[in-house]
N, C-alpha and C positions, 0 to 999 in steps of 0.2 A: 262259904259255899254259895254258889249261884244257883238260882232255881227259876223255873218257868213262871212268868208273872205277866201282868197286863201293862207294864211300862217298858217294853223293849226299845232298843235303839234302832234307828233306821228311818227310812222315808215312808210316809203314810198318806193316803188320800184324805183330803178334808173337804173337797168340793169338786164339781165340774166347773170349768172356766165360764161356761155360758150362764151359770147361776149368778154370777157377779158381773154385770155389765158396767161400763163406765158410769161412775156416780152411784154405784150400788153398794149396799152394806148387807152383811150376812152374819148373824150370830152363830158361833160354833161352840161345841163342848166336846173335848177329847182329852184323854189321859187324866180325867178328873179335874180339868181346868176349863174355865170360861175364856173364850177367845172371840175376837171379832175380825172378820175379813172385810176389806173395803177396796174398791178400785177407784183410783183418782179419775178426774175428768179427762186426763190425758191417756188413761188406760193402764197405769201401773197398779199392780195388785200388791196388797200388804196384809199380813196377819199380825195382830197385836194382842197382848193381854187385854181382856175385855173391859175392865173396870177403871173408870176415870180416876186419876190420882187425887182429884179434888175431894169429892164426897162419895165416890164409889158407884156412880151411875153406870149401867151397862151400855157400852157404846154400840152394841149390836141391835138395839131396839129404839126406834123413833129418832135415830140420829140421821144426819145428812152429810154429804161430802161437799166441801167447799174447796174448789181447786184441787190441791194435792193433800188435803187434810180431811180427817173425819171430825165432825163437830158434835160434842156432847149435847144431848137433848135437854140436859138439866140446867146448865149455866153457860153453854156456848163455848167452853174451852175447846181448842182445836189441837189435834195431834197428827203429826205427819207420818210418812211411811217408815221412817226410822224409829218412831216411837217418841220423838221429841215434842214437848209442848211448845207450840208456835204462837198461840194467842190466848190471852185472857181478856175478853172484850171490854171489861170495865176497869182495867189498869194499864199503865203505859207499857209495861214489858211483860213477856211471858215468864213463867217460872223455869227453873233449870231441871224440873222433874222429867222423868221419862217412863214410858211403858216398854215392856220387853217386846221387841220385834222378832218374830220367828222367821227362820230361813225357809223359803218356799221356792218351788219351781213350777212352771206350767209346761206340760208336755202332752201332746196329743189331745188337748182339750181337757186335761185332768190337772187338778191342783194337788201337788204333793207338799207336805210339811215335814221338815226334819225334826225328829224327836230324839233327844238324848237325856236320860234322867239326871245326868250330871251337868247338863247345860252346855255341853261342848258343841262346836260348830260342825257342819257337814264334813265327812271324812273323804279324802281322796280314795278312789276305787270303790266307793259305796254308791255310785250313781245309779239311777233307774235306767236300765238299758232302753235303747230306741226300739220300739215294737216293730218297726218296719225294716230294720237292718240286722236284727239279731239272729236270723237264720239265712245267711247269704247263700247257702248251698241250694236253696229252692228258687233262686232268681232274685235279681235286683228290683226292688219296688221302693216307692216313696209314699209318704202319708197322703199325698194328693191323689194317689191311685185308689183311695178308699173313701167311703162316705164318713162324715163325722159321726161319732157314736151318739152324741146328745142332740136332740131329746128322744129320738125314735128307737134307739137300739141300746137301751140301758136297763139295768135292774138296780133298784135302790131299796135297801133293807136297813133302816136306820136304828134298829133297836133289837139286836139279836143276842140271846144268851149263849154266845159261842166264843170260844177262844180262837184267835186268828190262826194258831198253829194247826188246829184241826183241819182248817181249809187247805193249808199248804200240803198236808200229808196225802191229799188226793194225787199229788204229782208222782208218787211212787206206787200207787195202788191201781193195778190193772184189773184186779179180780172183782171189784165192786160193780163194774159196768153191766155185767149180766144181771145181777140181782137188784141193783138200785135203779138202773136206767133201762133194763129190758133189752140189752144188746143180745143178738142171736148167738154170738160166739165170744169166748174170752179173748180179749186182745193180749198182745205180748208186750211185756216191759222190756224195752230195747236197750236200756242202760242209762247211766248217769255219770256226771262228772261235776266236781266242785272246784271253784277257784275263789278262795277268800269268801266274800259276802255274796257270791253268785252261785246258784245251783242250776244245772241243766239236766234234763232227762227227756226221754221220749217213749211213747207208747204207740204200737202199731196195731191197726185193725185189719184183719184178713178178710178178703172177699170169699164168701162161701162158694162162689162159682169157679174162681180161678185158683184159690188157695194162696194167692199172693197178697201182700200188704197193699190195701187200697186207700187207706187213710192213716197218716202219721200225725200224732199230736206232739209238738215240740213245746216243752214247758221250761220256763226260765223264772227262777225266783230271785228277787232282790230284797232279801230279808224276810221277816215274819209276816209283814203286812202287804207285800206286793207280789203278785204272780202274773206273768205274761204267758200267753199261749198262742201258738200258730197251728191251726187245723188245716192240713194240706192233703187233699185227696183228689182222686180222679173226678169226682162229682161234687166235691164240697171244698170250699176254701174260705176261711175267715180268720180274724185275729181278735184277741180279747185281752183285757186287763181286769183281773179279779183282785179286789183289795179288801182288807179287813183292818179297820182302825179302832183301837180300844176307846170306848167312851169313858168308862170307869172300871172298877174292879170286877164287874159282872157282865157288861154288855159291850158289843162290838157293832160298828156301822159297817155293813157289807155292801159293796157296790160291784157291779160287773158292767164293763163298757165293751160293746161289740163293734168291730169295724168290718164292714162288708165291702167287697170290691165294687168300684164303679164299672158298670157294664157299658159296652159301646152304644147300645140302643137306649140307655138311660143314665147318662153320666151325671146329670144334675140332681137326681133324686132316686131314692131306693125304689125298686120295683115292688109290685104287690106281693110277689113271692118272698122278697127280702123282708118286707114288713111283716109278713106272716111268720117268717123264721124268727124275727125279733120277738114276736108275741109268744112263740112256742118255747123260747129259751126260759121264760118265767117258770114253766112247769119243770123243765130240766133242772133249773136251780132248786126248785122246791123238793125235788126228789133227793137231792143231797141235804138240803137244809132241814128236812124233817128228821134226818139222822142226827145231824150236828146238834140240834136244839136239845136233844135228850141224851147225848153221848157224854160219857165221862172219859177223861184222859187216863189211860192205863200206863202207869210208869214202867211196868215190866210185863209186856204182853206175852202171851203164849203164841209165838209166831208159827205159821206154816213155813216150810223150808223156803218157799219162793219169796216170802216176805222179808226174810232176815236181812239180806244185804242192803236192799234199798231203804227200808225203814230205819235200820241202824245208822246208815250214812246220813239220812235226812235229819234225824234227830240230833246227831252230832253237829251237823251244819247249823241247825237252829239254835244250839246252845250259845253260840257266839254273840247272839243279839240280846241275851239276858245278862245285864251287867249290874243289876241291883243284888245285894245280898238277899238270900231267900226270905229272911224274916222281915225285910223292908218292903217287899212287894206282895201283892195278893196271891193267894194260893188257889189254883184251880181245883175243882173236884177231881179226885184221882181214885184209881183202884189198882190193886195189884202191887 
């Protein structure tokens, strides 16, 4: 039997690209594992298992980058981006030992790592969608039309007692906006569709003055850990990537990356209003997070009629990412 756990399969955010400049090193801990990210002097990024195969020093602390390798701070052994040992400075040849090199991609200034509890490679069709082409019906745009998210328009919550799936379930929940976020009217859940590892849904917010939909939120999920959204309205437009990456059996690293449009009068930097919006998103996030932090996962909810179709479909969609037998993975707090 497969069950919800903290070691799902898929792509997960482990950093923002700007956090690891050329020659930079960053320690990571996800899925109960110690990892190290480093960027070569030429700009290539790699993520390896963190502990040197020599005597176990952590390569994420006090190490340096030499050319295309990270150098252990303990005895100077060097490891390249493929995980191969390339130098033992006090002997003629390196060893044949290797560190595991993890599959990663950089997209929109975000670093995603592929996690498969069985150790398999990234799967065709499971790619993270392009945030700027995933809703073509609202017009063609490119990433260059938007300001970078980092560092001014992000939320970084590195130690949250939240299961990533609780975050994803917001995409089919239109009724919490009035009670959690203070929306003046209940928005309308406009529908959903699934295609293998991709989920799409949309929610419409009605104008009290006209009675017509003035803002549509397009949600796209790429697994349990990655949610992309496009907010498209008459007076508001922005895009975001919301991610939840398990740290261990209890905690998740939650990040939100906001992308705001470059305006004709301020193409090079965000305006004061855009910076104020970025600050305001922190409280919007907290309105949800205060719920998530004390929420239990109800296996068999008592649904309202409106909830049944969307929630049932979303939970079925999420099941495909849990590939460990239930007893082999951590069990979330559940009720019902």
